[in-house]
N, C-alpha and C positions, 0 to 999 in steps of 0.2 A: 588634320586632327583638331578638334575643338579645344580651346583653352579658356583662360579667364581674361577678362578685360574690365579694368576699373578706371573710369573717367570722371573728372571733376570740373566744375566751373568754380570760380571764386565764390565765396558767399558775399552777397551784395548788401551794402549798407542799408539799414532799415530807416534811413532818415528822409527818404523820398520814394516816389513810385518808380518802377522800372523804366529805363529809357532804351533807345535803340542800341546803345553800346552793350548793355547787359543782354539785350535780346540777341545780338549777333553772336556773342559767346555761347549763349544757352542753346540756340538753334544749332550751331556747329557741333556742340557736345551731343546733342540729341541725334544728329545725323550719324555721328560716329557710333553712338550706342546702338542705334537701329541697324547699322551695317553689321556690327559684331553679333547682334542677336540673330540676324539672318544666317550667319555662319554657325549658329548654335553655340557660340562661346558663352561661358558663364559671365554675364555682363552685369555691371553695377554702375549706375549713373547717379552721382551725388550733386545736389545744388542746395541752396538755402540762403539764409539771411544772417548778416553780421549785426548783432543787436546791442552791443555795448559801446562805450566810449563817449567822448565829448560831443561828437557830431550828433549822435542820436539823442543824447541828454539835452542838448541845446534845442534841437528841433522839437522834441516833446514839450519842453518848457514854453517855447513860442506859441504852441497850440493849447497851452494850459492843461496838458494831459499827463497822467502818470506814465513814466517811461515804458512800463510793461504793457499797458493798454495800447499805447502808441505803437509799440513793436508788433503787437497782435494784429493791429489793423494793417500795418505795412506788410507783414508776412502774408496776409491774405491778398493784398494787392499783387504781390509777386506770384503767388500760387494761381490767382485768377488769370494773370497775364500769360503764364506758362501753359495753363489749361487751354486758353484761347488759341495758342499756337501748336497745340497737340504735342507738347513736350512730355516725353515718356520717362521722367526721372524715377529712380527707384526709392530715393529717400530725399526728404527736404529737411535739412538740419537747421535748427535755430539755436544760437549761442546762449539764449536765456533759458534753454531747456535744462532742468535740474541734472539730468544725466551728463550733459556736456560740462556743466559747471563743476560737478564732482570729479569728472575725468581730468579736467584742466588743473584743478587743485592737486590731484594726485600726481600728475606729471611734474608740476612746479615743486612740490614737496620732495619728489625724488631728485630733481636737479639740485635743489638746495642742500639736501643731505649728502649728495655726491660732490659738492663743492663747486658746481658750475654756476651757482648764483651766490653772490656775496654782497654785503652792504657797503655802500660808498656814497658818492655824490656825482650828479651828472649835470653838465651845463652845455647848452647848445641852442641852435635855432630850430624852433618847432613850428611846423605848419599844422594847424588844427584841421584843415581840409583834408590833408593826406593822413593825418594822425601819425606823422613821421618826423624825425629829426632831419634837418637838412645841413649840408655844407655850403659854403659860399659858392663853390663851383656848380652846385645844383641850381642856383638862382639865376634868373635873367633880369637885369636891371634891379637886383635886390629883391625880386619877387619869385614866389613859387610859380613855375611855368604852367602848372596844371590848374592852379586856383587864383592866379593873378592877384596875390596879396603878399605883403611882407610877413615872413614868419616872425614869431615873437621869441625874444630871448628868455630861456627858462633855465633855472638852476634850483635844484632841490635834492634833499637827501633821498637816496634811491637804492633799490636792489638792482644790481647789474648782472647781466648774463655774459659769460666769458666767450663772446663771439670771436675775439681775436685768436683764441686757442685753436680754431678750426680753419684758419686762413689757408695754410699750406696744403692741408689735406683736401680742402674744397677745390683749390686751384687744380690739383692733381686729378681729381675725379672729373672735373669739367673738361680739362684738356684731353683726357683719355676717353671721353664720352661715356664714362661709367654713370655720370649724371648728365643726361643730354639736355641741351638747351637749343631750341630751334625757333626760327631760322638762324643760319650761321652768324648773321650780323649781330643778333642778340647774344649769342654765345661770346663773340668777341667783345661786345660791350661789357658784359659781366666780368670777363677776364681782365679787361682794362681797369675796371673799378676795383677788383680784388687786389690787383698788383700795386695799387696805391696804399694798400694796408687797411685792415679792418680794426675797428675800435670796439671795445665792450659796450653793450647797449643797456639802457635802463629798461627794466621789465616791470616797473611799478609806477603807480601814479598816486600823488597825494590828494590832488584836488578833484579828481574824477570819481564821483560816488557811484555812478551807474556802471558797474563793472564787477568782475569776480574778485572777492576778497582773497588776498594772498593767504595760503594756509599757515604760513609761519609768521605773519604780521597782519592781523585782521584790520588794522587801521589804513591799510593801503590796498589799492585794487591793481589787478594785472593789466599790463600794457595791452591794449585792445588787439594789436596784431598777433601777439603770442597766443592770446585767447582764440582769435579767429583761425590762425593757421592749424591749430590742433583739431579743427573740425574734420580735416581729411582722415583723421584716425578715429575720432569719436562718432562720425556719421555712418560708419559701417559696422556690421555685426562682428562680435568677437566670439570665437568658439571656446568657451571655458575661460575662467579668470586666470588660469595659470599661463596662458599664452602671452608672450611679450608684445605681439602685434596681431592685428586681425588677419583672418585667413586670406582675404582678397588683397592684402597689402603685398608689394608696393603698388601705388597708383601707376597705371600704364601711361596716362597722360593727364597733366594738369593744364587746362586751357585758361588763358587770361590775356588781358590787354597789356601793353608795354609799360603803363604807369605803375604797375605793381610787380614788375619783374625783379627789381633788386631785392625786395623783401623776400620773395619766393626763392631767389637764387643765393641768398646769404643766410638770413635768420632761420628760415625753414629747414634747410639741410643741416645747419649747425645744431638746431634743436634735436633733430632726429639722430644725429651722430652722438650727441650727449646722452640721449635716451637709449642708445645702442639699438636703433631701429634702422633697417635698410632705407636708402633714399628712393624717392620716386624715380621711375624710369626716364620720364621726359617732361620738360616744361615746353609747351608750345605757345608762342607769343604772337597774337595777331595785332593788326594795326588799328588806327582810328578812322572813323568816317568824318569827312567834312561835308557841308551842305553848300552846293554851288561855290566851292572854293573857300568857304568860311567855316571857322570852328563853330560847332553847335553851341548855342547859348540861349538860355531862357530869356535873357534881357534883349537879345536880338529878335527872338521869337521864331527861330528857324529850327527848333528841335522837332524831330519826327518821333512820335510815340508809337509803341507797338500796337496799341488798339486802333490807331489811325491807319496803320498798314493793313491790318486784318479787315477793317471796315471797308477800305478801298479795294483791296485785291483778293480778299479771302485768305484762308489759312495756308493752303499749300503754295499758292503764288507768293505770299509774303516770305515764306521760308526760302523758296527758290530765289527770289529777287535779292535777298540779303546775301546769300552765299555765292551768287553769280556776279555780285557788284564789283569785286576786285580779287586778285590773287590772295588767298588766305595767308596772312603773315605780313602783308603790306598795307599801307594806308590806301584809302579809296575815297572818291568823291561821288556823292549821290545827290539827287534832287527829285522832286515829284515828277518833273518832266522826263528825267532819265528813267525813272522806275516805270512810268506809264509806257514809254517807248519800248523798254525791255519786255514788259508784260505782253504788249501787243505783238511784238516781233517773235518772241520765243514761245509764248504760251497760247495766246489767242490765234495768231496766224501760223504758229508752229505746230506743236503737238496736238493742241485742241482741234485745229482745222484739219490736220492730217488724219486724226482718229475718225472724225466725222466723215471725211471724204472717203476713206477706205471702207468704212462700214456701210455707208450709203450705197456705194457701188456694189458691195457684196449682197446687200439686201435686195437691191433693184434687179440685179442680174441672176442671182442664185437663191433668192429668198433666204439669204443668210447662211446657207448650208455649204460647208467646205467639202468639195468632192475629190480634189487632187492634191497630193502631197508633193512638195518640191524640195530639193536639196540646195537650190540656189539661195544665197544670202548676201546682204550688203557687206562690202569691204569695211565700211565704217563700224559696223557691228562687231566684226571680228577684232578690229583694232581696239575697241573699247573693252571687249571681253579679255583680251590679252593683257591689258594694262590696269584693269579695274582695281584689283587688290593692291597693286603697287601704289596707285594714286591715292587710295584710301589710307594706306599705311603712312604715306607722306603728307597726308592732310591737304592734298591738291584738289580741293572741291571744285574749283573753277575749271580744272582740266576734265574732270568727270562730266560736268555740266556741258562743256564744249563738245565732248564726245557724244553726249545724248543729242545735242542739237545737230551735230554733223550727220547723225543717223536720220533725223527728220528731214534734213535738206536733201540727202541722197534719195530718200523715198519720194519726196515731192518731185525732184527732178526726173526720176524714172517714170512717174505717173504722166508727167507732161510730155517728156521726150518720146515715150513709147505709146502715148495716148491709150492707156489701159482702158479708160472709160468708153472708148469706141469699139473695143474688141467684141466679137461675137461670143456667145455663152461658152462654147467649148474652149476657145483660146483664152478667154478671161479666166476660166476655171484653173487653167495651167499656171496663170500668173498671180492670182490673188493671194495664194499661200505665202509668197515672198513677203507680202505686206502685213498680213494679219499675224504671222508668226514673228516677224520682226517687232511689231508693236507689242506683242505679248512679252517678249524678252526685254524690250525697252522699259515696260512698266515695272518689271522686277528690278531692273538696274536702277530705276528712279525711286524705288520705294523709300530708301532712307531720307531722301529730300522731300518727296511729296507723297506720303503714305496714303492719304485720302484719294487723291487723283489717280494714283497707281492702281488702287483697289477698284476704282470705277472703270478704268480701262480693262482690267482683267475680268471684271464681271461681264462687260460687253462682249468680250472674246470667249466667254465660257470657261475661263481658267478657274478651277475651284481651289487651287493652291497646292503647292508641293514644297519639298525641301528646296532651298534656294539654289544649291549647286546643281540639283537635277533640273530645276525650273529654268535655268538659263542655258540649258542645252537645246540645240535646234531639234524640232520635231515634237514639241509639246502639244500642239493642236493636231488632233487625229482626224482621219477621214470620217466624215459624217458630223463633225462638230458644227454647232450653229452659233453664229454671231448675231448680236442685236444692238442696233444703235440706240442710245439714249440721248438725253439733252446735252447741249454743249458743255464741255468741261470748263472752258475759260472764255466767257463772252467778252467781246472787244470792249475796251474802255476808251472813252474820248475825253 
């Protein structure tokens, strides 16, 4: 039975163009969204840009630009990058949008009047790169591990949010998986942090002018993370002003990298509890990429940009290569050589060559016409079909991809071992269905990852499209169906 599915990426800082880390999260979210659309679930996929705060203000100033104009340009950079990767987001939220600003002010005013926000003073170590306060235990050699610089000591009059009031309830919800955090090691990390005790946090800034003015003190702006987190509510449609939260809420999955886990596992659920809004169902945290064993760095010059991936491999291959690089949720190491090797083995020599091989034989021996229906099918296909939904629900993308490649390997082995290409016409007719029908179902199963390539395979097989659950049942190609080979899907790269 179809249901609803609401997935989000973080909104990305509008201080620079998108990089491979942003791309990894966004492609993963898109794959999940496409899978749920295949199931006919009411699906909503939200992404966007985080446009306030000191990082954006400083970057705009360096270029001599008005912050809003600067953000307009950067938002277009992200949209163009996502369009180039065939990202099917339903909404692109920008935190400088007047509707978002108004909604944030309304939420903060509510919290202030309820007594969850109070005036005080805040002192601590502040990393402008993270736009977060740090404790000594967060630092390595006195520096922020993500930005490799010492945080500055800050003390100012401030409005504080009663984060500490939600500590016990939050621990209870995480322990019972009412608020899921996956993978398990990330859940344990958050619980370890929470059990050290939460402190109230500053939600206002004196010196940051590029931000949302507090509704109860227009001389101060809202802490950028409070502003940003509320996008998950402001970016989806509300049915009627009387509703306390949107129809699609709660989010089914918030996808993100591990550097922003604590914010999402503490401040965000506490804000929601204070607003009397249900918590998201799941946070899923993926790892980082290194390049040839080194952290990506502009100064080293080893950063891989999304446009470089697309220019080198094409849209569908870029999506495939990112999600097959490592188990989703763990760190992975990539390089141009590894990506080229994977492209050639899995795509050029794998599904690309297999599709061409099967259709060439069918055209040569049968003029492309399928005359005999067979019930025989690969064991690897049944295995993937049995586990497909479970693997998607657990975000085990690499296992789905492995299953797809196992099917290709089984078909290639059968062609070679049984020498299908040497068979006479009548014998060949009895055997070719096994291959064309498997390729047809393969293309449907690969659609969330490689929508363009899958559609090209289906077109060559004469599949005009059906409902997904019907399409992945054996017997879709009927007697008399014609197949026609077109150009190579994935030309080999050297």
